[in-house]
C-alpha positions in Angstrom: 43.5 2.8 31.1 45.0 6.2 30.5 45.4 5.3 26.8 41.7 4.6 26.5 40.8 7.9 28.1 43.2 9.8 25.7 41.6 8.1 22.7 38.1 8.9 23.9 39.1 12.6 24.5 40.6 13.0 21.0 38.1 14.0 18.3 37.8 11.3 15.6 39.1 12.4 12.2 37.3 11.4 9.1 39.0 9.4 6.4 39.2 10.6 2.8 36.7 7.9 1.8 34.1 9.1 4.3 34.6 12.8 3.2 34.1 11.8 -0.4 30.9 9.8 0.5 29.5 12.8 2.3 30.3 15.2 -0.5 28.8 12.9 -3.0 25.6 12.6 -0.9 25.4 16.4 -0.7 25.8 16.8 -4.4 23.2 14.1 -5.1 20.7 15.8 -2.8 21.4 19.1 -4.7 20.8 17.4 -8.0 17.5 15.9 -6.8 16.4 19.3 -5.6 17.1 20.8 -9.0 15.2 18.0 -10.7 12.3 18.6 -8.5 12.3 22.3 -9.3 12.2 21.4 -13.0 9.1 19.3 -12.5 7.5 22.1 -10.6 8.1 24.4 -13.5 6.0 22.2 -15.8 2.5 23.5 -16.3 -0.4 21.7 -14.6 -1.8 20.7 -18.0 1.5 19.0 -19.0 1.5 17.1 -15.7 -2.1 16.0 -16.3 -1.3 14.9 -19.8 1.7 12.9 -18.6 -0.5 11.3 -16.0 -3.0 10.2 -18.6 -0.2 8.9 -20.8 1.1 6.8 -18.0 -2.4 5.6 -17.2 -2.8 4.4 -20.8 0.5 2.6 -20.7 -0.5 0.8 -17.5 -3.9 -0.2 -19.0 -2.1 -1.8 -21.9 -0.1 -4.0 -19.4 -3.3 -5.4 -17.8 -4.3 -8.9 -18.8 -8.1 -8.8 -19.0 -10.1 -12.0 -18.4 -12.2 -13.6 -21.1 -16.0 -13.8 -21.0 -16.0 -17.4 -20.0 -13.9 -16.9 -16.8 -15.8 -13.8 -15.9 -19.1 -15.7 -16.1 -17.7 -18.6 -14.0 -16.4 -16.3 -11.4 -19.7 -14.4 -11.2 -21.6 -17.7 -10.7 -19.2 -18.7 -7.9 -19.7 -15.3 -6.1 -23.5 -15.6 -6.5 -23.6 -19.1 -5.1 -21.4 -18.2 -2.1 -23.7 -15.2 -1.4 -26.9 -17.3 -1.6 -25.4 -20.1 0.6 -24.1 -17.5 3.1 -27.5 -15.8 3.2 -29.3 -19.1 3.9 -26.8 -19.9 6.7 -27.2 -16.6 8.4 -31.0 -16.8 8.0 -31.1 -20.2 9.6 -28.9 -19.0 12.5 -31.2 -16.0 13.0 -34.3 -18.2 12.9 -32.7 -20.6 15.4 -31.7 -17.8 17.8 -35.2 -16.3 17.5 -36.9 -19.6 18.5 -34.3 -20.0 21.4 -35.2 -16.5 22.7 -39.0 -17.3 22.4 -38.4 -20.5 24.4 -36.4 -18.8 27.1 -38.9 -15.9 27.4 -41.7 -18.5 27.6 -40.0 -20.2 30.6 -39.9 -16.9 32.5 -43.7 -16.5 32.5 
């Protein structure tokens, strides 16, 4: 029991590997800060130009659908909207008639 208390009271010493890892992490954070400051030094116009260049690259990666698939998908959407509208309209009409019936009973 006394040995455990002595070990707990002693400060833990870091190994060489742990010290190297900490120093490497510190140097990496310093490098990232210097990179950030270099980006901040770019003018706003260069950053905007770079953004548009990246945007253009991303648009080239997009696979655009052909006219036939766009037409088919549009028809599917329109059919679903019409069917959904009819369904909601019928529900509304049914609830209206139910309310009229219930109000008629109260008279």
